[in-house]
C-alpha positions, -999 to +999 in steps of 0.1 A: +138+497-228+108+484-208+118+468-175+086+450-167+094+417-184+123+397-199+131+411-234+138+380-255+154+401-282+183+409-259+210+383-253+221+385-217+250+362-225+262+384-253+297+384-267+309+420-266+325+437-295+359+453-291+344+487-296+321+481-266+350+467-244+372+496-252+343+521-247+336+507-213+373+507-203+375+544-212+354+550-181+382+535-159+407+556-178+386+587-171+381+581-134+417+574-128+426+607-145+399+626-124+401+609-090+434+592-092+451+626-094+433+635-062+442+603-044+478+605-053+486+642-050+460+660-029+476+654+006+510+663-008+496+695-024+476+705+007+506+701+031+532+717+009+518+742-017+485+749+000+500+753+034+479+734+059+492+709+084+493+671+078+468+666+106+443+691+091+446+675+057+440+640+071+410+653+091+394+667+059+398+633+043+383+616+074+352+637+077+344+635+039+348+598+039+324+594+069+299+614+049+304+590+020+295+561+043+259+574+044+258+590+010+270+561-012+243+535-002+216+562-007+230+569-042+230+531-049+194+528-039+184+558-059+201+543-090+184+509-086+150+525-082+151+549-112+154+547-149+161+573-176+147+571-212+183+568-224+192+540-200+194+530-164+231+536-156+247+554-186+230+588-181+247+595-148+281+596-166+269+626-185+248+644-159+273+640-130+304+640-152+302+677-159+301+690-123+327+664-113+352+678-139+346+714-125+348+705-088+380+684-093+398+712-109+386+737-082+405+716-056+437+732-069+424+767-076+455+790-073+440+820-056+460+836-028+429+846-009+419+809-003+454+795+002+455+777+035+417+780+040+404+749+057+367+756+049+375+760+012+396+728+011+369+709+029+339+721+008+358+716-025+368+681-015+333+672-002+316+684-034+341+664-055+338+632-035+300+633-034+298+639-072+323+612-079+300+587-062+272+597-086+295+588-115+314+558-100+285+538-086+265+536-118+297+531-138+304+501-116+269+488-121+273+490-158+299+462-156+273+437-145+247+450-170+267+443-202+267+405-202+263+374-179+290+355-198+318+348-173+345+346-200+333+379-215+335+395-180+370+382-177+380+397-211+362+429-203+381+432-170+414+427-189+406+455-214+392+479-188+422+474-165+446+480-194+429+513-200+428+520-163+465+515-160+472+538-190+453+563-169+475+554-140+506+560-162+494+595-168+487+600-131+515+584-113+543+588-139+536+619-159+515+640-135+544+648-110+567+654-140+543+678-157+537+697-125+574+700-119+579+711-155+553+739-150+565+749-115+588+779-107+625+779-097+635+755-125+668+736-124+682+711-149+681+676-135+688+641-146+654+623-145+671+589-143+661+577-178+688+573-204+706+604-192+677+627-201+679+661-184+649+684-179+643+718-164+622+709-134+607+734-109+600+731-072+565+716-069+565+720-031+568+758-034+538+780-024+542+795-059+535+762-076+497+765-073+493+777-109+512+747-122+490+722-103+458+739-115+468+740-151+479+703-152+449+692-132+424+711-154+438+695-185+435+660-169+400+667-158+388+677-193+405+646-209+388+625-183+353+639-191+359+633-229+367+596-220+336+593-199+315+604-229+332+577-249+318+552-224+284+569-224+280+566-262+297+533-269+280+506-247+247+488-244+229+478-213+215+443-215+213+426-180+188+448-162+163+444-134+126+440-142+102+467-133+090+447-103+125+443-090+131+480-094+099+490-076+108+467-047+143+481-041+146+496-006+174+512+013+171+483+038+182+459+010+217+472+017+217+455+051+200+424+037+226+419+010+254+422+036+237+396+057+227+370+031+254+375+004+286+360+019+306+365-014+297+402-012+310+405+023+342+387+017+349+406-016+340+439+001+365+433+029+391+424+003+383+457-016+387+476+017+421+461+026+435+460-009+427+497-016+439+507+018+474+494+012+474+506-024+465+541-014+490+540+015+516+537-012+501+562-036+498+588-008+533+582+006+552+579-027+558+616-034+570+620+002+592+588-001+609+601-032+613+636-020+627+629+015+637+592+019+653+588-015+662+624-021+655+622-059+620+634-068+632+639-103+633+601-106+597+596-098+585+598-134+610+574-149+607+548-121+569+549-123+572+546-161+589+512-156+563+504-129+535+510-154+547+482-178+529+453-161+496+471-158+496+479-195+515+452-213+511+422-191+474+424-184+467+399-212+482+373-189+455+376-163+428+354-178+455+328-188+469+327-153+435+326-137+425+296-159+457+277-152+458+281-114+423+294-103+412+327-091+422+324-054+457+313-063+459+342-088+455+366-059+480+347-037+507+348-063+504+385-072+500+397-036+532+378-028+549+395-057+538+429-044+554+421-010+587+412-027+586+445-046+580+464-013+611+447+003+632+457-027+621+493-023+630+491+014+665+479+005+668+507-020+661+533+007+692+523+027+720+549+025+743+525+006+718+518-021+696+549-026+718+562-054+712+529-073+682+537-096+681+501-109+669+489-075+641+515-077+632+502-112+631+466-100+612+472-068+586+494-085+582+469-113+575+440-090+554+460-066+532+473-094+529+440-112+515+425-080+492+454-070+477+461-104+469+424-110+453+420-075+433+452-074+425+450-111+412+415-114+391+417-083+366+438-103+359+407-124+343+392-093+318+419-088+293+408-115+293+372-100+285+387-066+256+406-082+243+375-098+246+355-065+226+382-048+200+380-076+199+342-073+193+344-035+167+372-034+152+375-069+163+411-069+191+424-091+204+453-070+235+461-090+234+497-079+233+489-042+261+462-045+283+486-065+276+513-039+288+489-012+319+480-032+324+517-039+320+523-002+346+497+007+369+511-020+365+547-007+370+537+030+402+520+018+411+552-002+403+573+028+424+552+052+452+552+027+451+590+026+441+597+062+464+575+082+497+585+065+487+621+072+482+614+109+514+594+109+532+624+094+517+646+120+527+622+149+563+621+137+565+659+133+567+660+095+571+697+084+562+704+048+580+738+050+614+721+055+636+707+027+649+679+049+631+659+076+640+645+110+648+608+114+615+602+130+596+618+101+616+596+076+607+565+097+571+576+096+571+579+058+588+545+056+561+530+078+534+543+055+552+534+023+566+500+030+556+482+062+519+489+067+512+479+031+531+446+035+511+437+067+478+445+049+488+425+019+491+394+041+457+402+056+443+404+020+456+370+012+438+355+042+406+373+033+406+360-003+411+324+010+375+328+025+359+336-009+332+309-015+322+311-052+338+288-077+337+293-115+314+263-122+290+276-095+289+310-111+280+295-144+252+274-128+238+304-110+236+326-141+220+298-162+193+292-135+186+329-133+181+330-171+158+300-169+137+317-142+133+348-163+123+327-194+097+310-173+084+342-158+095+333-123+117+364-119 
């Protein structure tokens, strides 16, 4: 496609086919398989199987994320300034998807010579994180390139988050189960689901490295195949002109932050929401292993927790239309807090044997968090359009780099801080049981800090300035400017 003028044969307010919606959502499925596994299990793996301290693992996360702070905006600028013959954003899924698959699997390489090696863990994680940005940022920009139609964006978000949560089901429900099934020292255990017993191994053992590598490699390959489904199944329509592309500069990053208030508010919401989300993801394996004492229940409880993110996503557009987008976030974040409190009650000595409380708490918690962190992606295209309206530049790459940066800072804090808390309370991954202070530290990371941050997220969303009618007006005016040659 030529980018030097508006192509009147392309409908920028297009209604998307179901094939295109599903193809785009396959990218969320893929990235959850590839990077969700890392966010949920890497710290647990490093501090048990791999054999480094909680502080060392957290420091690796910290350093890599600081590098991302400078790397991601540069990648966003690069993407906005360059085009491929086969598209502007799509080709990155192919060219960076292959090394991302390889680097991700190598994080769990089961070779005794590198076990406990801090340099290897750092380099492997750094390469994975940097390559992930080269996939994730253009993938995010694709969301704003498919259509300007606000209702279509809402429907697309529903579809992509359904697929994302199917990926989450494989990560947070079945991944720990598959690793335990492949781990050594198997013992028959009741997994807490209709009396089913399975032979589960010890996935905290130093000898479980091969199990992690096998399961992770399979997940990475499936993820790459799904990325290729996105690459081949979508069409880019809403793209910058050649003049806009040529004028993109790294400094636009700072200009967007200054003039685009919706971007700043949404970015802060991304940061806080993903921080408390990944606090829970990072701490969950520790919580089940040590505070509850039933790691074999992790899969069945997460299976129940996955129901809202897969089967109740269709309610999002309905709820949003009924009560408005701000109230949408208020309700579901409150639901998350209620679920957190139920899990806290479940951890009490008198109740920890009652799996029904675990089911209820996880269901409510996940219904709240998947809705809040899922639907906020529907606001990114309108933030991109607002920036274009103000500056006459459509810098979707830079804006998605910023959103990705806020997301990754949240991911990093959610992975780093629990590690440092574990170190501060003297968590010892070589011990089968932990001290009272270590258990309290896990509880702080799993329950109380996420609750506090959820309250902060509610306040941040109350500051979001764009209404739905205003978004429609902005997109229509941009389209008129293009038709008249003013953009």
